[in-house]
ZAMARGU-4260 file (C-alpha; in steps of 0.2 Angstrom, whole numbers, plus 5000, padded with zeros to 4 digits):
<rodrens>
0) 5171/5064/4935 | 5175/5059/4917 | 5185/5044/4921 | 5184/5033/4905 | 5179/5015/4908
5) 5176/5010/4890 | 5189/5001/4879 | 5188/5015/4866 | 5189/5033/4873 | 5181/5039/4857
10) 5165/5030/4859 | 5147/5036/4862 | 5148/5034/4881 | 5156/5048/4892 | 5158/5043/4910
15) 5148/5054/4922 | 5148/5047/4939 | 5148/5032/4951 | 5138/5031/4967 | 5140/5018/4981
20) 5123/5010/4986 | 5129/5002/5002 | 5132/4984/5006 | 5125/4969/4997 | 5130/4951/4998
25) 5139/4945/4982 | 5130/4936/4968 | 5136/4918/4965 | 5142/4909/4950 | 5124/4906/4945
30) 5113/4921/4944 | 5103/4927/4959 | 5086/4933/4957 | 5082/4951/4952 | 5087/4962/4966
35) 5087/4980/4960 | 5079/4992/4948 | 5083/5009/4940 | 5074/5023/4930 | 5080/5039/4922
40) 5071/5056/4924 | 5075/5073/4916 | 5090/5077/4927 | 5090/5064/4940 | 5090/5045/4941
45) 5080/5033/4953 | 5087/5017/4961 | 5077/5004/4969 | 5087/4993/4980 | 5088/4975/4988
50) 5084/4981/5005 | 5068/4990/4999 | 5076/5008/4998 | 5072/5020/4984 | 5084/5034/4981
55) 5085/5048/4969 | 5101/5057/4963 | 5101/5074/4955 | 5113/5075/4941 | 5110/5092/4934
60) 5128/5097/4935 | 5136/5080/4933 | 5139/5077/4951 | 5127/5066/4961 | 5117/5074/4975
65) 5104/5064/4984 | 5087/5072/4982 | 5078/5060/4993 | 5078/5043/5000 | 5064/5032/5006
70) 5071/5018/5018 | 5066/5000/5016 | 5063/4986/5029 | 5075/4973/5022 | 5060/4961/5019
75) 5057/4965/5001 | 5067/4970/4985 | 5063/4984/4973 | 5063/4974/4956 | 5054/4986/4944
80) 5052/5004/4941 | 5045/5017/4929 | 5045/5036/4930 | 5034/5049/4920 | 5024/5065/4922
85) 5029/5067/4940 | 5025/5049/4946 | 5038/5036/4951 | 5030/5018/4950 | 5039/5005/4960
90) 5036/4986/4960 | 5042/4975/4974 | 5046/4957/4977 | 5041/4953/4995 | 5027/4945/5006
95) 5014/4957/4999 | 5020/4961/4982 | 5016/4979/4983 | 5015/4992/4969 | 5019/5009/4976
100) 5017/5025/4967 | 5027/5040/4974 | 5030/5058/4969 | 5046/5059/4959 | 5050/5076/4966
105) 5048/5072/4984 | 5047/5054/4987 | 5030/5055/4995 | 5019/5040/4994 | 5004/5044/4984
110) 4996/5027/4984 | 5000/5008/4984 | 4992/4992/4980 | 4994/4974/4988 | 4995/4962/4974
115) 4995/4947/4986 | 4977/4950/4989 | 4974/4944/4971 | 4989/4932/4967 | 4989/4925/4984
120) 5001/4925/4999 | 5017/4915/4999 | 5015/4897/5001 | 5031/4895/5010 | 5045/4906/5017
125) 5057/4904/5002 | 5061/4920/4992 | 5055/4912/4976 | 5037/4909/4983 | 5035/4928/4986
130) 5023/4938/4975 | 5034/4947/4962 | 5029/4963/4953 | 5038/4958/4936 | 5036/4975/4927
135) 5028/4992/4929 | 5024/5005/4915 | 5016/5022/4913 | 5007/5026/4897 | 4994/5039/4893
140) 4988/5042/4911 | 4988/5023/4915 | 4999/5014/4927 | 5001/4996/4921 | 5008/4983/4932
145) 5010/4964/4931 | 5012/4953/4946 | 5014/4934/4948 | 5016/4921/4962 | 5023/4903/4961
150) 5020/4888/4971 | 5024/4869/4970 | 5013/4855/4975 | 5024/4839/4974 | 5029/4839/4955
155) 5015/4851/4950 | 5019/4869/4948 | 5006/4882/4950 | 5006/4900/4944 | 4994/4914/4947
160) 4996/4931/4940 | 4986/4948/4937 | 4990/4962/4925 | 4983/4979/4931 | 4978/4995/4924
165) 4976/5010/4937 | 4973/5028/4934 | 4986/5040/4941 | 4976/5042/4957 | 4977/5024/4961
170) 4959/5019/4955 | 4959/5001/4948 | 4952/5003/4930 | 4954/4984/4925 | 4963/4968/4929
175) 4967/4953/4918 | 4971/4937/4927 | 4979/4921/4921 | 4985/4904/4928 | 5002/4908/4919
180) 5018/4917/4922 | 5020/4934/4915 | 5039/4939/4911 | 5038/4954/4900 | 5026/4969/4897
185) 5027/4983/4884 | 5015/4997/4882 | 5011/5011/4869 | 4997/5024/4869 | 4983/5011/4865
190) 4990/4994/4869 | 4998/4983/4883 | 5007/4968/4877 | 5011/4954/4890 | 5023/4940/4887
195) 5020/4924/4897 | 5036/4912/4898 | 5026/4898/4907 | 5008/4892/4903 | 5006/4876/4913
200) 4996/4862/4906 | 4978/4859/4911 | 4974/4878/4913 | 4963/4888/4901 | 4977/4901/4897
205) 4988/4894/4883 | 4993/4910/4875 | 5012/4915/4876 | 5007/4933/4870 | 4992/4943/4875
210) 4988/4961/4868 | 4976/4971/4879 | 4967/4987/4876 | 4976/5000/4887 | 4960/5009/4892
215) 4949/4994/4895 | 4960/4979/4898 | 4950/4970/4885 | 4959/4956/4876 | 4962/4962/4858
220) 4974/4949/4851 | 4984/4933/4856 | 4998/4923/4849 | 5007/4907/4854 | 5022/4898/4846
225) 5011/4882/4846 | 5025/4871/4854 | 5023/4857/4867 | 5027/4860/4885 | 5024/4875/4896
230) 5038/4887/4889 | 5031/4900/4878 | 5038/4918/4877 | 5053/4927/4884 | 5050/4945/4879
235) 5039/4957/4868 | 5041/4974/4860 | 5027/4985/4853 | 5031/4996/4838 | 5021/5006/4825
240) 5026/4993/4812 | 5021/4977/4823 | 5026/4966/4837 | 5043/4958/4840 | 5043/4942/4851
245) 5056/4931/4858 | 5050/4914/4858 | 5055/4902/4872 | 5044/4888/4864 | 5055/4885/4848
250) 5069/4897/4852 | 5065/4908/4837 | 5062/4927/4835 | 5046/4933/4828 | 5039/4948/4820
255) 5020/4950/4820 | 5007/4962/4813 | 4995/4972/4825 | 4983/4957/4824 | 4997/4945/4829
260) 4998/4937/4812 | 5015/4931/4808 | 5026/4942/4796 | 5042/4933/4798 | 5052/4922/4810
265) 5071/4918/4812 | 5080/4904/4821 | 5090/4911/4836 | 5096/4896/4846 | 5085/4881/4843
270) 5090/4863/4847 | 5106/4858/4839 | 5116/4841/4841 | 5134/4843/4846 | 5145/4829/4853
275) 5130/4818/4859 | 5121/4832/4867 | 5106/4841/4860 | 5109/4859/4865 | 5098/4875/4864
280) 5097/4893/4872 | 5082/4903/4876 | 5080/4920/4867 | 5077/4931/4883 | 5075/4948/4876
285) 5068/4958/4861 | 5067/4976/4857 | 5065/4986/4841 | 5075/5002/4835 | 5079/5010/4818
290) 5070/4997/4808 | 5079/4983/4817 | 5073/4970/4829 | 5086/4965/4842 | 5085/4949/4851
295) 5097/4942/4865 | 5099/4924/4870 | 5104/4917/4886 | 5112/4901/4894 | 5115/4885/4885
300) 5104/4870/4891 | 5102/4852/4885 | 5087/4841/4882 | 5094/4829/4895 | 5103/4841/4907
305) 5103/4858/4915 | 5122/4858/4915 | 5128/4852/4898 | 5146/4849/4893 | 5144/4859/4877
310) 5139/4876/4872 | 5126/4881/4859 | 5135/4892/4846 | 5122/4906/4848 | 5122/4907/4867
315) 5123/4924/4875 | 5122/4932/4857 | 5113/4948/4852 | 5106/4947/4834 | 5100/4961/4823
320) 5086/4957/4811 | 5079/4968/4797 | 5061/4972/4801 | 5056/4972/4782 | 5061/4955/4777
325) 5067/4946/4793 | 5085/4944/4786 | 5100/4944/4799 | 5110/4960/4799 | 5123/4956/4812
330) 5127/4946/4827 | 5137/4950/4843 | 5144/4939/4857 | 5139/4947/4873 | 5148/4933/4882
335) 5138/4933/4898 | 5120/4932/4904 | 5109/4948/4900 | 5095/4951/4913 | 5088/4965/4902
340) 5090/4977/4887 | 5088/4995/4887 | 5084/5006/4871 | 5082/5024/4867 | 5081/5031/4850
345) 5095/5024/4839 | 5105/5014/4852 | 5102/4998/4862 | 5112/4994/4878 | 5114/4976/4884
350) 5121/4974/4902 | 5131/4957/4902 | 5134/4948/4919 | 5142/4932/4923 | 5143/4917/4912
355) 5141/4905/4926 | 5148/4890/4916 | 5164/4898/4910 | 5166/4909/4925 | 5176/4923/4917
360) 5176/4940/4924 | 5180/4948/4907 | 5162/4944/4902 | 5157/4958/4915 | 5153/4973/4903
365) 5140/4984/4896 | 5138/4982/4877 | 5131/4997/4866 | 5125/4992/4849 | 5119/5002/4834
370) 5103/4992/4828 | 5108/4994/4810 | 5126/4989/4811 | 5129/4980/4827 | 5142/4983/4841
375) 5148/5001/4844 | 5156/5001/4861 | 5160/4989/4876 | 5162/4996/4894 | 5170/4983/4906
380) 5162/4982/4924 | 5172/4975/4939 | 5156/4967/4946 | 5141/4962/4936 | 5129/4974/4928
385) 5112/4968/4932 | 5099/4981/4927 | 5100/4996/4915 | 5090/5011/4910 | 5093/5022/4895
390) 5084/5039/4892 | 5087/5057/4890 | 5104/5054/4883 | 5109/5046/4899 | 5113/5027/4903
395) 5111/5021/4921 | 5117/5004/4926 | 5117/4995/4943 | 5132/4984/4947 | 5132/4970/4960
400) 5147/4961/4968 | 5150/4943/4962 | 5160/4929/4969 | 5164/4914/4959 | 5163/4898/4969
405) 5180/4891/4963 | 5189/4908/4967 | 5183/4914/4983 | 5186/4932/4977 | 5173/4946/4978
410) 5173/4957/4962 | 5165/4974/4961 | 5153/4982/4973 | 5135/4988/4974 | 5136/5004/4964
415) 5126/5015/4952 | 5135/5020/4936 | 5130/5034/4925 | 5136/5039/4908 | 5131/5053/4896
420) 5128/5048/4877 | 5139/5058/4865 | 5129/5056/4848
</rodrens>
């Protein structure tokens, strides 16, 4: 199944397969909450779905064969996933906010943990109030998971969260709790970096970035953009050279040393006055590859409006920055909202979904960039690409259907796409 989907048939991606994932109501002009997750194994891919199912497809000969599926109950979404060493870690958004660990070979449940016992049960029946396992990782025999819960009391917002370290058998080794909202986690063989996008006032936790010891959970370093308001960090990436951070506070990208001392910073999408509006965009993603930090920005907002007339010139933009001196190497318009980035070796992939203000279906695509030089290939997607994973020379993307409110037309379907990388 080598149907080419990309603009340039001589690019780095070779179409492998496409698998229907069943029915799913379309996303709207504005972005739905995260509803799916993917992970890539040696010769298989794992998909966590909006009805709670987890499915595994064997791709050893390029044709998808279902290895195993675990049914869901329709009350929770699978929203985060990691695989390594025969373990598949699954994070859910639902009434209990469960972390489930399965055998990647058989799907058998090995152990689970109910994060609602720590972050609290939903304060109401809305989806946004349910405990949310934001991210899961496996590193050096430790399962790391970050969970959060939100509630509102009048005009006051409350966040409760815990970052966990488990051994592979499910024993809780440590927990780090904060009255703040974790949005991103990265790990290496000795550290856990946690980015908090909201640190509400009047609470003790005022660090947008916390670095923990992987073995003990002890806090070893912290950083914050030092800006007013509760917005702090959008994403974090650990490297041997230092730590890349996307700042929601001042809309800059930062590179820090191991002790969270600033090495350099660069303006990504800070406030700019255009035609009587003060516009900005949040840097939502950061990753590092080949001596380059890659940042990706999101939607335009205004100081006085969530729906401005103008557009920030750096909205929906990927920017490559030299790690050595913080100079910009390139920028690339990804045109729509990116919910994640995926990196493996010397390539970065950015799945771009709808631009809900422009509502242009041509923004639906997967962008492949070389960290040093910029864009390499753009692969159109009929629906919107919402999650992606890149590993073992294979790219996996989940597509969701979308319906723009002023069209009444459903584009795309709930599908899993895979490509092989031709380097």
